[in-house]
N, C-alpha and C positions, 0 to 999 in steps of 0.2 A: 915461513918462519921456522921451518924444521931445523932442529939442532940449536936454536937460539932461544934461551929462556928469558921471558920478559921480567922487568924489574920487580913486578908484584909477586912473582912466583918464588919467593925467598924460601919458603918451606911448605910442607904438605898442608898444614893447618891453615895457612894463609891462602893457599890455592883453593881449598874447599870453601873457605869463607867468601872469596871473590866470585867463584863460579856459582855459588848459591844465590848471589845477588845479580849476576850478569852471566848467564849461560853462554852467551856469544863469545866470551873470552876463551872458551875451549879452543877456538880456532887459532889463538895466539900461542898455544903451547906446542911443544915438539910432539911428533907423531907417537912417541912411545907412551904418552899419556892417554892416547885414544883407545888403548887396550886395558886401561885401568878401570875396573868396575865402579869403584867408589868415586873416582874423579868424574867419569862420564855420567853416573847417576846424579851427582850434584848439579852438573850442567843441564841435563835434559829435564830435571825437575823444574828448572826455571824456564828453559827454552827447549821445547820438545824437538824442534827441527834440527838441533845440532846432533841428533842421533845419526844423521848422515855422515858425520866425521868419524864415528866409531868404527872399530875393526869388525870384520865379519863375525868374529867370535862373540863380541859384545852384542851385536845385532841379533844373536840367537838367545840372548839372556832374557828370560821372561820378565824378571823384576825390572831390568833396565828399560825394556820396551814398554812395559806397563806404566812406568814412571813418566816416560816420554809421552805416551798416549794421554795420560791425565792432563799433561800440560798443553798438548796440542794434538787433537785426534788425527790430523793430517800426517803426523810423524810416523804412523804405522806403515806408510809407504816405504820407509827405509828399513823396516824389519826384515829378517831373513825369510826366505820362501818357506822354510819349514814351519815357522810360526804362522805365516799367512795361510798355511794349509792345515793348521791344527784346529779341529772342531772345538776342542776343550779350551784352547787359548783364546780363539776368536770369541767364543761364548763368554769367557771371563771379561774380555774387553767390552763387550756389549753391555754387560752388567755395570761397567764403570761409566757408561756414557752420560748418565745424569750427574756425575760428579766432575765432568770435564769442563774445560773452558771451550764450549762448542764453537767451532768455526764453520759449521755446516757440513763437515765431513762425518763419517761414521766408520766403525770397524768393518762393516760389510763392504764398504766402498773399495778398500784396498786388500780385501781377502782374496784368496785364489779363486778361479772359476769354479773349482769343485765345491768350495765352501758356499759360494754364491748360489749354487744349485742344490744345497742341502736344505730340505724343508724345515728341519728342526732349528738350524741356526737362523735361517731367514725369518721364521715365525717369531723367534726370540727377538730378532732385530726390529721387525716392524711393530711388535708389541711395545718395544721401548721407544722407537722413533719411526712413526708411520711412513715418512718420506724416504726411509732407507729402501723402500720397495723399488726405488729407481735403480738400485744396484743388484737386485735379484736376477736370477736367470730368467729368460723369456718364458719358459714353461711355468715358472712359479708365479709370474705376474698374471697368469691365467687360472690360478688356483683360487677358488671362491673363499676358502677358509683364510688363506693368507691375505687376500685382497680385503676381505671384510675386517680382519684384525688391524690392518694398516689404516684403513679409512676410519675405523672407530677411534684410533689413536690420533689421527690427523686427517681431516676430510680432504686436504690437499693431495693426499696420496692417490686420490682418484685419477689424477693426471697420469699416473704411471701404471694404472690397471690396463690390462689388454683390451683391445677394441671390442672383442666379443663380450667381455664381462661388463663393459660400460652400459650395455643394454639389458643387463640382468636386474630385474626388479628388486631383488634382495640387496644388491650392491647399491642401487640408487637410494633405497630406504636407509641403508647404513649411512650414506652421505647426509640425508635429511636429518637423521637422528643425531649425527655428529655436529652438523653445521647449520641445519635449518635452511631456509630459503635465501640466506645471505650468500650461499655458494652460487657461482655462475654456471647455470645449467644450459646456457644457450648453445654451446658446442654439442652437447649431448642431444638436446631436443631437435636442433636443426639437422643433425646427421641423418635423421629418418630411420635410424636403426633402433632407437629407444622404444621401449615397450609402451607406446602411447595408447594401447588398447587395454591396459591393466587399470581397471576402475579404481581400485583402492589407491594405487600409486598416483593416478591422475587427481584424485581428491586431495592428496598431499601436495601435488604440484599446482593445483588450481589457483592459489594466491599469486602465481606468476602471471596469471591473466592470459593475455593474447599470446605471450611467448610459449605458453604450454598448449593452449587450445589450437593454435595454428597447425601443429603437427599431430594432433590427436586423431585417433581412428574415427571413422564415420559414426560408429556406435557411441563413442564418447561425446562427440559433438552434438549428439541428440539426447544425451543424458542430462535431464533437467537439474539434478543436484550439482553435478560438476560444472555445467554451464553457468548456473546462477552464482556459484562460488567464484568462478573466474571473472564474470561480468562485474560483480561487486568489487573485486580487486582492481579491475582494469576494464573500463567501458569499451575499449577497443576489441576486447574478446568477443563482443557481440558479432563482429564482422565475420568470425570464423564459426559461429554456431550454425546449426542446421536451420533450414527454412521454418520448420515447426517451432523451434526455440525462438526465432526472431519474430514469431507471431504470438508469443506468450507475454501478456501484459506485465506480469510481475518481473520477468527477466528484462524486458525493455525499460520498464520504470526504474529498475536498479541501475541500468546503464545511464539514464538521464542524470544520475547523481554525479557522474564523472565529467571530465572536461572534453567531451566529444561532441559538442553541440552541432557543429556544422556537418558532421558525418551521419547523424542519426537518420536522416532521410534516405541514406543509401543502405543502411543496415536493417532498420525496422521494416516489417512487412507493410505493403501498401494498404492492406486491410486495417492494420492498427492506425496508420497515419491518416486514415479517413474516418476514424472512430471518434465521435464527439465526446462521448463519456470518458474515453481514455485520455483525450486531450485535457479535459477538466482535471483528471487525476494528475497529469504531468505538471500543469501550471500551479496546482495547489500544493503539491508535495516537493517540487524541485526547489533547489536553492533559490532564495528570494531574488537574486540578481541574475538568474539564468532563465527564468520562466519564459520571457519573451523570446529569447534565443531558441529555446526548445520549440516554442510555438511556431516558429518559422519553418520547422521541419514538416508540419502537417499540411494537409491539402488546403487549397485556398478556401474551400467551403467551410472547413473546420476553423481555420485561422480567423476568418472574418465573421464567425458566429459571435453575435454580441455578448452572450453569456460567457463564452470562452475568453474573449478579448478583455472583458471587465475583470474576470478572475485573474488573468495574467497581470494586468496593471495593478490591481489591489495587492497581489502577492509580491510582485517584484519591482513595481514602479517602472515597468518597461512596456511601451506600446510598440508592437511590431508593425512594420510596413504592411505586412499581409493582413493585419487586423483592421486596417483603415478601410479597405475595400471600396467598392463603387457606391458609397452611401449618398443618396441624393434627396431622400425625404427629410422633412424637418426633424422627425424623431431620430433619424440616423445621424444627422449633423449634430444634434444635441448630444447624442451618445458619444460622438467623436470628440467634442469639446470636453465632455466629462472625462473621457479616457486620457486626453492629453493633459488636462489640468491636474488630474490625479497623479499622472506619471511625473510631470515636472516638479510637482510639490514634494515628491519623494526622491527624485533623481534629476538634478539640474542639468546633467549631461544629456538628458532626453531631448532637450531643446534642439540638439544637433540632428535628431532623427526625424523631426517633423517637416511638413511641407512649409513653403515660404510663408504661407498665411499665418502659421503658428508663431513664426519668429517675428512677425510684424504685429502680433496681438499683444497689447500692453499688459493685459491681465495675466496672460500665460507667462510672458517674460518676467513679470514681477514675481510670480509664484516661483519660477525657476531660480531667480536671483536670490530671493529671501528665504526660501524653504527647501529648495532642492539640494540634497546631499548625496554624493556618490557613496554607496554603501559597500562597494566591493573593491578589490585590488588595493592599490596604494593610496587611493583618494580618500579624503575624509571631509569633515565639516570645514576644514581650512580652505577647501576649494570652492566653497559657496561663493556666489557672486562672480568670481573670476571666470570660471569655465562657462557658466550660463550666459554672462554678458558677451563672451566671445562669439556665441552663436546667434545673438540677437541681430535684428536688421540694423542697417546703418542709421535709420531714422531713430530707433530706440536707443542706440548707442550714443545718440546726441540728446536724449531726453534727460534733463537734470534729475527728475524724480527717480527714474530707473537707475541712473548711474550713482546717485547719492546712496540709494539703498544697497547697491553692489559694493561700493568702496567702504561703506560703513561696516560691512561684514568682513571684507577683505580688501585692504588698501591697494593691493596689486591689481585689482580689477581695473584700476585707472588705465592700464595698458590698452584696454579695449574701448575706452571712452573716445568720443569724437575729439578732433583737434581743438575745437572751441572750448569744450569742457575741461580739457587738460590745461587750459589757460585760465580757468575759473577758480578764483581764490577759495570760495566755499567748498567746491568739490575736491580740490587738491588738499586743502587743510583737513578735510574729513578723512581722506585717504591716508595722509601722513599721520593723523592722530591714531589711526588703526595700525599702521605699519610705516615706519620711517623710510623703508626701502622703496615705497611707492613714489618717492620724489623723483626717481629716475625717469618716470613716465610723464612728468609735468612739462609744461612749456619751458622754454629756455629762460624766460623772464622770471618765472616762479621758482625754477631750480635755484637761481642765484639770489632771488629777493624774497622768498616766502618767509624766512625767519624774521627778516626786518619788518615785513608787513604784519606778521603776528605780534611782534613786540609793540608796534605802533597801535594796534588795536587793543592790546592789553593795558598799555600805559594809561589811557583815560579812565579805565576801571580802577586802577590802583590810585590814581590821583583823586578820583571821586571818593573812594573809601577813606583816603588819608586826609584830604583837605576839606571837601564839601561836607563830610559827616562829622567834622569837628576836631580833627587832630591838629595839634599845634605846629608840628613840623613833619614834613615828608620824611626826613632823615631819622625821625625817632622810631619808626616802625620798619623792620627789615623786610625785604622782598619775600624772604622765606616765610615770615608770619602771614603775609598776605596770600601766599600760594595756597595755604591751607584753609583760608576763610571760606565760609559757606555763603558766598555772594554777599548779602547784606544782613544776614541773620545773627543768631546769638554768638557765633564764633567771632564775627567781626566786632561785635559790641565789646567782647572781652578783650580783644586786641586793642581797641580804642581806649578802654578804661586803663589798660596797663600803660599805654602811652601817656594818658592824662596824669596817671600817678607819677610817672617819671618826670613830667614837666607840666604843671598846672596851666590851664588855658588863661590867656589874658583878656579874651573877649567872649562873646556869646558863643555858646556851643550848640549847634543845631541838633546834635545827637541827644543832648540833655532834654531838649524840647520833645523829641520823639520818645524819650523815656517815659513821658506821661501817658503814652498809649500802651495798650497791651502788646506783647511781643509780636503777635500775628499782624496786627494793624500797623505797627511800626515798620516791620519788614515789608509789608505791602506798599507803604508809602515810599520807602526807599527804592523799591523796584520801579514804581511808577515814575519817580524822578529820574532814575537811571535810564529808563526806556525813553523818556521824553527828550533827553539830551544825547541819546544814541550810545549809551554805555553798554558793552557786551554783558550778557547775563544768561542764566539758565544753561540749557544744553550747549548753546553756542560758546559760552564762556568755558565750559568744561572741555569742549572740543579744542578750543584755542590753546588751553593749558596743556592738554595731552599732546597736541602737535608740537608745541614749544618744547616740552620735556623730551619727546622723541628726537627732535632735531638736535637738542643739546647733547643727548647721549651719543649721537652719530658724529659730533664734532670732535 
């Protein structure tokens, strides 16, 4: 567009106004404007990169270049070589970096090689922006003073430090002080060049656990304080400790608090894993739900020791396979049943761990179904019944008493009931009363007909309350009022009286006769009459109402 003036460039004042709002429009002006300090300054103040359009003379102007740098640090790329090589000017731009719209660039990036090798300028730059170390001369990346200053400002500058300095304890300490253990030390540690024999440094790195101890020196791997700190942070660090440390009860016990159950037998010393007293310490101090898992790491003699096995079950509700042992005497068998009953009463899932005989024992399965609660992971009391019933024998999955106990706690335990019990009205109604979703496991007939059958069983109760106890008309009392009645007690009486008030009886009222008795006797008589003619009452009535309400809510 050289030589052609755009419509908006009617006068100088208007040009300056337009450029201050949109510096890109400098490119639309004739070239003679590119040598105008005021015009170019207005444009680069808004868009620094249009400095590229300016004449060489303007690119040597400190004020114009500084204005462009403030707008966009990358614009220093278009400045004259004389300014890029000026220690004073580059230092002044470094001072402006906190005031710029940072795009990740910096003054040092586009400075001349001579300036990038100037210790004074580079130190000023990394003090202002640590990552500018990336643009320093190679020899300065190996300067401890400059590297430390860069890391102190930004720990990520460690990436640009020379390879030899990365193994300098003072440099690593600077990173730790700046960023702590959130910094990724893996590349340094695994390089094998890091000072992993420096005790003070290793104490700082110990919370990295196995990542630090793996590459530590032999002396450090045998340092009790360092190893204990590492193991407490990461149980896997025990695998890299010295043999002596792996025989230290306190260190191994600290490792048992971690999530390394299956590997403990490989890491702890054989001497410790054969130590009965140490096993008792483990099962009594470990996480309640891990004690049995840890017990499996010990020798068979220790694991099957009755006192150790009892301690494990009482602490974590876990009986280990190795604890069962070849017990053949009456006393041993009695202890076995005690262990298993205690375990399943604390953790229903334990039923899955036992021999077939335990899954066929009704007492054990009933304990698991009614009391066993998984205490770890994502399982909770909501899984009672469901999981335990799934482990029971087929015979007990067909036992009405066992299945009713399970579905009463968790309706979805119906999934594991026998085919016959899934077609049993009482069992399915109990499951649906607890959880309407249990209906999906019912027989096909009950899936489609349960609601109707429940209504049919509830209707006689409602008729009995309304008609036989003296109400004048079934229609006078709403179904909602009856829903809240306490079978045949005071609530029912108040409902009846309200009905009688609304429409006086024309004949004999049986309820009035019962009114001659005290409330307890009257209610007892009503229940006996209801029982005699097969009217639902008590817990069964409540269960029917709960099932009906749940099914209504699903419709």
